[in-house]
C-alpha positions in Angstrom: -15.0 -33.7 -14.4 -16.7 -30.9 -16.8 -17.5 -31.2 -20.3 -17.5 -28.7 -22.5 -19.9 -30.0 -24.9 -22.6 -30.5 -22.2 -25.3 -27.7 -22.4 -25.8 -24.6 -20.3 -27.5 -26.5 -17.0 -23.9 -27.4 -16.1 -23.9 -23.8 -14.9 -25.8 -24.2 -11.5 -28.0 -21.2 -10.2 -26.8 -19.0 -7.4 -25.8 -19.2 -4.6 -23.4 -21.9 -4.5 -23.6 -24.8 -2.4 -20.1 -25.1 -1.5 -18.9 -23.6 1.7 -16.6 -20.3 0.6 -16.2 -19.3 4.1 -13.3 -20.7 5.0 -10.8 -19.8 7.6 -8.2 -18.7 5.3 -10.9 -16.9 3.3 -11.9 -15.2 6.2 -8.7 -13.8 7.3 -8.2 -12.5 4.1 -11.5 -10.6 4.2 -10.5 -8.8 7.5 -7.3 -7.1 5.4 -9.5 -6.5 2.5 -12.1 -4.6 4.0 -9.5 -2.6 6.3 -7.7 -1.6 2.9 -10.9 -1.2 1.3 -12.2 1.2 4.7 -9.2 3.3 4.3 -9.5 4.2 0.8 -13.2 5.1 1.3 -12.2 7.4 4.2 -9.3 9.2 2.5 -11.3 9.7 -0.8 -14.2 11.3 1.6 -12.0 13.6 2.9 -11.5 15.2 -0.5 -13.2 18.5 -1.2 -14.4 17.5 -4.7 -13.9 13.5 -5.2 -15.1 14.4 -9.0 -11.5 15.4 -9.7 -9.6 12.3 -8.6 -12.5 9.9 -9.7 -11.8 11.4 -13.7 -8.4 10.5 -13.4 -8.4 7.1 -11.6 -11.2 6.4 -14.2 -8.9 6.8 -17.0 -6.6 4.4 -16.1 -9.1 1.8 -15.1 -10.7 2.1 -18.8 -7.2 1.9 -20.4 -6.5 -0.8 -18.4 -9.8 -2.8 -18.5 -9.6 -2.2 -22.5 -5.7 -3.8 -22.4 -7.1 -7.0 -20.7 -9.2 -7.4 -24.1 -5.9 -6.4 -26.1 -7.2 -3.0 -26.9 -3.9 -1.3 -26.4 -3.8 2.7 -26.5 -0.8 4.7 -25.3 -1.3 7.3 -22.3 -0.7 10.1 -25.2 -3.1 9.1 -27.6 -5.8 8.4 -24.6 -5.8 11.6 -23.0 -5.6 13.9 -26.3 -8.7 12.0 -27.4 -10.2 13.0 -24.0 -9.8 16.4 -25.3 -10.0 16.8 -29.0 -13.7 16.7 -30.4 -12.5 15.5 -33.8 -12.4 11.6 -34.7 -10.0 9.5 -32.8 -9.0 6.0 -33.3 -11.1 3.0 -32.9 -8.8 1.6 -29.9 -9.2 5.2 -28.4 -13.1 5.3 -29.0 -13.3 1.8 -27.0 -11.5 3.2 -24.2 -13.4 6.3 -23.9 -16.7 4.1 -24.2 -15.6 2.1 -21.5 -15.4 5.5 -19.5 -19.0 6.5 -20.6 -20.4 3.2 -19.5 -19.2 3.2 -16.3 -20.5 6.5 -15.5 -24.0 5.6 -16.8 -23.7 2.3 -14.5 -23.1 4.5 -11.5 -25.6 7.1 -12.1 -28.3 4.4 -12.5 -27.3 2.6 -9.1 -27.2 6.3 -7.4 -30.8 7.1 -8.6 -32.1 3.3 -8.2 -30.4 1.8 -5.7 -30.2 -1.5 -7.1 -28.5 -3.5 -10.2 -30.9 -4.7 -12.7 -30.1 -7.1 -16.0 -31.5 -4.1 -18.2 -28.9 -1.8 -16.4 -26.3 -4.4 -17.1 -27.2 -4.6 -20.7 -27.3 -0.9 -21.2 -24.1 -0.5 -19.7 -23.2 -3.1 -22.3 -24.5 -1.7 -25.2 -22.6 1.8 -23.9 -19.3 0.0 -24.5 -20.3 -0.4 -28.3 -18.5 -3.8 -28.7 -20.6 -4.9 -31.2 -23.9 -6.5 -31.4 -26.0 -5.3 -28.6 -28.1 -7.4 -26.5 -27.9 -10.9 -25.1 -26.6 -13.5 -27.5 -28.9 -15.1 -29.7 -27.0 -17.2 -31.9 -25.4 -20.6 -30.7 -21.6 -21.5 -31.3 -19.8 -19.7 -28.9 -17.1 -21.1 -26.8 -14.2 -20.0 -25.1 -10.7 -21.2 -25.9 -6.8 -21.5 -24.9 -5.3 -18.6 -26.5 -2.1 -20.8 -27.1 -3.6 -24.1 -28.3 -6.9 -22.9 -29.5 -8.8 -26.0 -27.5 -12.1 -25.4 -26.3 -11.8 -24.7 -22.7 -15.4 -24.0 -21.7 -18.7 -23.6 -23.6 -20.9 -21.0 -22.0 -25.0 -21.2 -22.2 -26.1 -20.8 -25.7 -29.7 -21.1 -25.3 -31.3 -17.3 -25.0 -34.1 -18.4 -22.5 -31.0 -19.9 -20.4 -29.3 -17.1 -20.4 -32.0 -14.6 -19.4 -33.0 -17.1 -16.4 -29.3 -17.2 -15.2 -28.7 -13.4 -15.6 -32.3 -13.1 -13.6 -31.0 -15.3 -10.8 -27.6 -13.1 -10.9 -29.9 -10.2 -10.1 -31.7 -11.5 -7.3 -28.7 -12.8 -5.6 -27.2 -9.1 -6.2 -30.1 -7.7 -4.5 -30.9 -9.9 -2.0 -30.3 -9.2 1.3 -31.1 -12.0 3.8 -29.0 -15.0 4.8 -26.1 -13.7 2.3 -22.4 -13.8 2.4 -19.8 -11.0 3.1 -20.8 -8.6 0.1 -17.0 -9.3 -1.0 -17.4 -12.8 -1.3 -20.7 -12.0 -2.9 -19.0 -9.9 -5.3 -16.4 -12.4 -6.3 -19.5 -15.2 -6.7 -21.1 -12.9 -8.7 -18.4 -11.9 -11.1 -17.5 -15.5 -11.6 -21.2 -16.0 -12.5 -21.3 -13.4 -15.0 -18.1 -14.2 -16.7 -19.5 -17.8 -17.0 -23.0 -16.7 -18.4 -20.9 -15.2 -20.7 -24.1 -13.2 -22.4 -22.5 -10.8 -24.7 -20.7 -11.5 -28.1 -18.3 -9.5 -27.1 -17.3 -7.2 -23.8 -18.1 -9.6 -21.2 -15.0 -8.7 -19.4 -15.1 -5.0 -19.4 -18.9 -5.2 -18.6 -18.2 -7.6 -15.3 -15.2 -5.3 -14.1 -17.5 -2.3 -14.1 -20.4 -4.3 -12.0 -17.4 -5.2 -9.7 -17.2 -1.6 -8.7 -20.8 -0.8 -8.9 -21.6 -3.4 -6.6 -18.8 -1.9 -4.1 -20.8 1.3 -4.5 -24.3 -0.2 -4.1 -23.0 -2.0 -0.7 -21.7 1.2 0.6 -18.2 -0.2 0.7 -17.0 2.9 -1.6 -18.7 6.2 -2.1 -17.9 6.9 -5.3 -16.2 4.6 -8.3 -12.7 4.6 -7.3 -11.7 0.7 -7.0 -10.4 -1.0 -10.0 -8.9 -4.4 -10.4 -8.1 -4.5 -13.9 -4.3 -3.4 -13.0 -4.2 -6.5 -10.5 -5.6 -8.8 -13.0 -3.2 -7.6 -16.0 -0.3 -8.8 -13.4 -1.9 -12.1 -12.5 -3.7 -12.8 -16.0 -3.0 -16.6 -16.3 -4.4 -17.0 -12.4 -7.8 -15.1 -13.1 -8.3 -17.1 -16.0 -6.9 -20.8 -14.4 -9.0 -19.9 -11.0 -12.0 -18.9 -13.1 -11.9 -22.3 -15.0 -11.2 -24.2 -12.0 -14.4 -23.1 -10.4 -15.9 -24.9 -13.4 -14.1 -27.8 -13.2 -13.4 -28.5 -9.5 -15.6 -26.6 -7.9 -12.6 -24.7 -6.2 -14.4 -21.4 -5.2 -11.9 -21.1 -2.1 -8.8 -20.3 -4.4 -11.2 -18.1 -6.5 -12.4 -15.9 -3.6 -9.3 -15.5 -2.4 -7.9 -14.1 -5.6 -10.5 -11.7 -5.5 -10.1 -10.8 -2.1 -6.2 -9.9 -2.5 -7.2 -8.2 -5.6 -9.2 -5.9 -3.3 -6.6 -5.4 -0.9 -4.1 -4.7 -3.0 -5.7 -2.5 -5.3 -7.2 -0.5 -2.3 -3.7 0.2 -1.3 -2.5 1.4 -4.9 -5.3 3.3 -5.4 -4.8 4.8 -1.8 -1.5 5.7 -3.1 -2.3 7.4 -6.4 -4.9 9.5 -4.7 -2.6 10.7 -1.9 -0.2 11.3 -4.6 -2.9 13.3 -6.7 -3.8 15.6 -4.0 -0.1 16.1 -3.2 0.3 17.2 -7.0 -2.6 19.5 -6.8 -1.3 21.2 -3.3 2.2 21.8 -4.8 0.3 23.3 -8.2 -2.1 25.6 -6.5 1.1 27.1 -4.7 2.5 27.6 -7.7 -0.5 29.4 -9.2 -0.5 31.7 -6.3 3.1 32.7 -7.0 1.5 35.1 -9.6 -0.2 37.2 -6.9 -3.5 35.5 -6.5 -4.2 36.8 -9.9 -4.7 33.1 -11.3 -5.3 30.6 -8.4 -9.0 29.6 -7.9 -10.4 26.3 -6.9 -12.5 26.1 -10.4 -9.1 26.2 -12.4 -7.1 23.9 -10.3 -9.8 21.3 -10.6 -9.9 21.4 -14.0 -6.4 21.3 -14.6 -6.9 17.9 -13.0 -9.7 16.2 -14.5 -7.7 15.4 -17.4 -4.0 15.6 -18.3 -4.7 17.8 -21.5 -6.7 21.3 -21.4 -7.6 24.0 -24.1 -9.1 27.4 -23.9 -12.6 26.2 -24.7 -12.4 24.1 -21.7 -12.5 26.8 -19.3 -14.6 29.0 -21.3 -17.3 26.1 -21.5 -16.9 26.0 -17.2 -17.4 29.9 -17.3 -13.9 30.4 -15.9 -12.8 33.0 -18.1 -13.7 34.3 -21.6 -11.2 33.3 -24.5 -8.9 35.7 -24.4 -8.5 35.7 -20.4 -8.3 31.6 -20.5 -5.6 32.0 -23.1 -3.6 34.2 -20.8 -4.3 31.9 -18.0 -2.7 28.9 -19.8 0.1 31.0 -21.0 1.0 31.8 -17.5 0.4 28.3 -16.3 3.1 27.6 -18.9 5.4 30.1 -17.7 5.6 29.1 -14.5 6.0 25.4 -15.8 2.8 23.7 -14.7 1.5 23.4 -18.5 3.3 22.4 -21.7 1.7 23.7 -25.1 1.3 21.0 -27.8 -0.2 22.0 -31.4 -2.1 18.9 -32.6 -3.5 19.5 -36.1 -5.3 22.8 -35.5 -5.6 22.6 -31.9 -3.5 23.8 -28.8 -3.4 21.6 -26.0 -1.8 22.3 -22.8 -0.5 19.2 -20.8 -0.5 19.2 -17.2 3.2 17.8 -17.3 3.3 16.2 -14.0 -0.4 14.9 -14.0 0.7 12.8 -17.1 4.0 11.7 -15.5 2.2 10.4 -12.5 -0.6 8.9 -14.4 1.9 7.1 -17.0 3.8 5.7 -13.7 0.8 3.8 -12.8 
């Protein structure tokens, strides 16, 4: 039985010695890969994936932060994406998550691997507190309800560095490897158990998940996020992490992650389809003004985030300030946008995109 007061060597190096590829796991793998492949295929048919990536990424940033009890409303978050002035600390943390994920995505696209240094850089971009690997002892994970210590992660910085280097090798080794989705589940457990940072470990770990899927070419862009699934099955998430530590219950943990991949893929596919359909309807409405208003660039800008302002169109070279103002007023007239005065700023809300994202 696991003793939470024992030192870091209770956390073995990877790969696990236990056999994980059970018959039940293999059956679930087929379902998870099928759903993931459908998501990837649909996303690749889109002319501009970045528009949908932004919409989906906003949702993930909100949900992943909510797991850590950083709660924002959709309105606060979407306004914060558009306004340049100061936002609340909660909104800032969610926006930092978005920036951290983009930084990690750029790194793996340019370098083709995931390193300890890149993980540390992702964590630092989150802005959760003291950057870098923990150096002071005393970190423990407690039961929120009882206050009882349930796990003591490694507290020796050298031990954490060795475990993280081992994790880096596990991530990037191609030979004699298990299925990539099993590997992702194992790596996520290991990272959360190393718990290398003072804060932000959960958010960093969830970013690593989607980066690994892109790295393994299971996705071409970062559009799959399991935070919503974890929110809905939060008790099981923490229980099964602990059961790997205490009972070597790898099978149930891996099944949890595989089912999360399957369900999240289906949910994300449905969201992409809904956003794409809404874009088509919006394009037809824009064309009702005789073609003077419609352009692909303007349509894409309307769907990058729910709120837009005149300066966004000017910055993209779509129109001058006077013309941009006329465009947004015309879009308001035909029912696509709704103006909202926030302090000195006038923001225009893409009403139907806002409703769609809020319902997720």
